[in-house]
C-alpha positions in Angstrom: 0.2 -0.3 0.6 1.5 3.1 -1.0 1.1 6.4 1.1 1.4 9.8 -0.8 1.5 13.1 0.8 2.8 17.0 -1.0 1.7 20.1 0.0 -1.1 21.5 -2.2 -2.6 20.4 1.6 -1.0 22.8 3.4 -0.5 26.6 3.7 2.8 28.2 2.1 4.4 28.6 5.6 3.6 25.2 7.0 4.5 23.4 4.1 8.3 22.4 4.3 8.6 21.6 7.9 5.6 19.0 6.6 6.9 17.4 4.0 10.5 17.8 6.3 8.3 15.7 8.7 7.1 12.9 6.3 10.1 12.2 5.1 11.5 11.8 7.7 9.2 9.9 10.0 9.5 7.7 7.2 13.3 7.8 6.1 15.8 8.7 8.1 16.0 11.7 10.9 18.2 14.4 9.8 18.0 18.8 9.3 16.5 19.9 6.5 17.1 23.8 5.6 15.6 25.7 1.8 19.0 27.1 0.0 16.5 30.1 -1.1 13.3 31.7 -0.7 10.7 31.7 -2.4 7.4 29.5 -1.4 9.0 26.3 -1.1 6.5 23.0 -2.4 6.9 18.3 -2.8 6.2 16.2 -2.4 6.8 12.7 -0.7 5.4 8.3 -0.9 6.3 6.1 0.8 5.6 2.1 -0.1 6.8 -1.1 1.4 7.3 -4.3 -1.5 7.1 -7.3 1.3 10.0 -6.1 2.9 11.8 -3.6 1.3 10.6 -0.4 1.2 10.9 2.2 -1.3 9.8 6.1 -1.5 9.7 8.8 -3.8 10.0 12.9 -2.8 10.3 15.9 -5.1 11.5 19.4 -4.2 11.3 22.1 -6.4 13.5 24.5 -4.7 16.4 23.9 -3.6 17.4 22.1 0.2 20.3 20.6 2.1 19.6 18.1 4.0 22.3 16.9 6.9 22.6 14.4 9.2 24.4 15.2 11.6 26.6 13.5 15.3 23.4 15.2 17.2 19.9 13.4 14.7 22.2 10.8 15.0 22.4 10.4 18.7 19.0 10.9 18.8 17.0 8.8 16.0 19.5 6.3 15.5 19.9 4.4 12.1 22.5 2.7 10.8 20.3 1.4 7.5 22.0 1.7 3.6 20.5 3.7 1.1 20.9 3.8 -2.4 19.2 6.5 -4.2 18.2 7.0 -8.0 17.9 11.9 -8.8 15.1 11.0 -11.6 15.4 14.4 -12.1 17.9 17.8 -11.3 20.7 17.9 -9.3 22.9 17.7 -5.9 25.6 17.3 -4.3 26.7 14.5 -1.7 29.3 14.4 1.3 30.2 11.9 3.6 33.4 10.2 5.0 36.9 11.3 2.4 33.7 11.4 -1.2 32.5 14.2 -2.6 29.8 13.4 -5.5 28.1 16.0 -8.8 25.3 14.4 -9.2 23.0 14.6 -11.9 20.1 13.8 -13.2 20.3 9.3 -13.7 22.4 8.9 -11.5 22.7 6.4 -8.2 24.7 7.0 -5.4 24.5 5.2 -1.8 25.0 6.8 1.9 24.7 5.3 4.8 22.5 6.9 8.2 24.7 5.5 10.6 27.6 8.7 10.1 27.2 12.3 9.3 26.8 13.2 5.7 25.3 16.7 4.0 23.2 16.0 0.8 21.9 19.3 -0.5 19.0 19.0 -4.0 17.8 21.5 -6.4 14.9 20.9 -7.6 15.6 17.6 -7.2 13.3 14.8 -7.1 14.9 11.3 -6.2 13.9 7.7 -5.7 15.2 5.8 -2.6 16.0 2.3 -1.8 16.4 1.8 2.3 18.8 -1.3 1.9 19.1 -3.4 5.6 22.9 -2.9 6.4 23.1 -7.3 8.2 22.2 -7.8 5.3 24.1 -5.8 2.6 27.3 -5.7 4.9 27.5 -9.5 4.1 26.7 -9.5 1.0 28.6 -6.2 -0.3 31.4 -6.1 1.8 33.4 -3.3 1.6 29.4 -0.9 0.8 30.1 2.1 4.4 33.4 2.8 2.0 31.4 3.5 -1.0 29.2 5.8 1.5 28.4 9.4 -0.7 30.3 7.7 -3.1 27.9 7.9 -7.3 28.0 4.8 -8.7 29.4 4.4 -12.1 27.0 4.6 -14.5 29.6 2.4 -17.6 29.9 -0.4 -15.3 27.3 -4.0 -15.6 24.0 -3.7 -13.7 23.3 -0.1 -13.8 21.3 0.6 -17.1 19.2 -2.8 -15.2 18.6 -1.5 -11.6 17.6 1.3 -12.8 15.2 0.0 -15.0 13.9 -2.5 -11.8 13.3 0.6 -9.6 11.8 2.3 -12.5 9.5 -0.9 -12.3 9.6 -0.9 -8.7 9.3 2.9 -7.8 5.2 2.0 -10.0 4.8 -1.4 -9.2 0.7 -2.1 -7.6 0.8 -4.2 -4.6 -3.0 -5.4 -3.9 -2.5 -5.9 -7.7 -0.5 -8.8 -7.4 0.0 -12.0 -5.1 2.6 -11.6 -1.9 4.7 -14.5 -3.2 5.4 -12.4 -6.4 5.4 -9.5 -4.7 8.5 -11.0 -2.5 9.8 -12.7 -5.5 10.0 -9.4 -6.7 11.0 -7.6 -3.8 14.7 -10.1 -3.4 15.2 -9.8 -6.9 15.7 -6.0 -6.6 18.3 -6.3 -3.6 19.6 -9.3 -5.7 20.0 -6.7 -8.9 21.7 -3.1 -6.4 24.4 -5.9 -4.2 25.7 -7.0 -7.5 25.7 -3.7 -9.8 27.5 -3.0 -5.8 29.8 -5.3 -5.8 30.3 -5.1 -9.8 31.8 -1.4 -8.7 33.7 -3.1 -6.5 35.6 -5.5 -9.3 36.2 -2.2 -11.7 40.5 -1.9 -10.8 40.3 -5.6 -11.2 43.9 -5.5 -12.4 44.6 -3.5 -9.1 44.5 -4.7 -5.4 41.3 -3.4 -4.2 42.7 -1.0 -0.9 41.4 -3.2 2.2 44.6 -5.9 0.5 47.0 -2.9 0.3 46.3 -1.8 3.7 46.8 -5.7 4.3 50.3 -6.6 2.2 52.2 -2.3 3.0 50.9 -3.5 7.3 53.1 -7.4 6.5 55.7 -5.2 5.0 56.4 -3.1 7.9 55.0 -4.7 10.5 58.7 -5.1 12.6 57.8 -1.1 13.3 55.4 0.7 15.3 52.5 1.2 13.4 49.3 3.5 13.6 46.7 3.9 12.0 47.4 7.3 11.0 50.2 6.0 9.2 48.5 3.5 8.1 46.1 6.2 6.5 47.7 8.4 5.0 50.8 5.9 3.2 47.4 4.7 1.5 46.1 8.7 1.2 43.0 7.7 3.4 41.3 9.0 6.1 41.6 6.6 9.5 37.9 6.2 9.5 38.2 4.8 5.8 41.0 2.6 7.6 38.5 1.7 9.9 35.7 0.9 8.4 37.4 -0.7 5.1 38.9 -3.3 7.8 35.5 -3.3 9.9 33.8 -4.5 7.3 36.6 -7.4 6.7 35.2 -7.8 11.3 38.3 -6.8 12.5 40.3 -4.1 12.6 44.1 -2.7 11.4 45.5 -3.4 15.1 44.5 -7.0 15.1 45.2 -7.7 11.0 49.2 -6.7 12.1 49.0 -8.6 15.6 47.2 -11.3 13.2 50.4 -10.9 11.3 53.1 -11.1 13.0 52.3 -14.0 15.6 52.0 -16.0 12.4 55.3 -14.2 11.6 56.9 -16.1 15.3 54.7 -19.0 14.4 57.4 -19.5 11.1 60.2 -18.1 12.9 60.5 -21.6 15.8 59.0 -23.8 13.7 62.1 -23.3 11.0 64.4 -22.7 14.1 65.4 -18.8 13.4 64.6 -18.2 16.7 67.7 -18.6 20.4 64.5 -18.0 23.0 60.8 -16.9 23.6 62.2 -14.4 24.2 63.7 -13.6 22.1 60.7 -14.2 19.6 58.9 -12.2 21.0 61.1 -9.2 21.0 61.4 -9.3 17.4 57.9 -9.2 16.8 56.5 -6.4 18.7 56.0 -8.0 22.0 57.7 -5.4 24.9 56.2 -9.0 27.3 56.7 -12.8 27.0 54.1 -13.9 29.7 51.9 -11.3 27.0 53.1 -12.8 23.8 52.6 -16.4 24.8 49.3 -15.8 25.6 48.0 -14.1 22.8 50.1 -17.3 20.6 48.6 -19.7 22.3 45.0 -17.5 21.7 46.0 -17.4 18.3 47.3 -20.9 17.8 45.9 -23.2 20.5 49.5 -24.3 21.5 51.9 -22.7 23.5 55.7 -20.9 21.8 57.5 -23.5 23.4 55.5 -25.6 22.0 56.6 -25.3 19.4 60.1 -24.7 20.4 60.1 -28.7 21.5 58.5 -30.0 18.3 61.4 -28.2 16.7 63.8 -29.4 18.4 62.5 -32.9 18.5 
């Protein structure tokens, strides 16, 4: 069932706030500010296909949506969204991305972190992407928040067409089973299109893999997240998000690399003592090293040296 809101039935002085409230109550709660002094008019349509939330909103004057830290604290939400700009133009800023958007562009944004979305006479189609599902089906999607999708990549034109059909889909005249199938296919297509974006430069290692390789190369030196970020010309937040998408952190990965290297040194008999291998691999405390080693490999460093000696 579709819900439709229009400013036509409101007094001019109430139009913008009523429209903003309609959008925020169904999508993301955010601050909205008009950029023009002219009278505001707009509309908003919301519906659910099976468990997929879709929306269509128009604003005939300029405005800026801001998902601020205060909004996030007061109105927590952590889903992703994909937006298709049907008309108008805009700019989305989130994390390190600053995306200029024109008619026909697709963009990803994330309700869990701050963003700013400026629009000029925009008509926007929106689909909510459940975070728990898309973190699994599209690893690294969080790093794409604020990014405009490359229209030349496979799946984009098909996705635009299916999104158009979704917004005109009449669930009242279709069976629940067919509606669920359509909705699931739509989400699968979104996931495929996003994953194909990330494989654009398949001839190069992806950013996460390059960071892990860099950590391995420098693991014998003191390393901070800021140093890792600077080495790859990204922000520390981007580094943390990329590793979080893999279920880990940069420091956890570093220590795992050090532990793996220490185990190899012990197996190959290249260490004269447990203390030496611990210090060589960044551990200042032998007891801490032994505990971490046992947790990682299920045995003590001493047992490895005994097997090697035998």
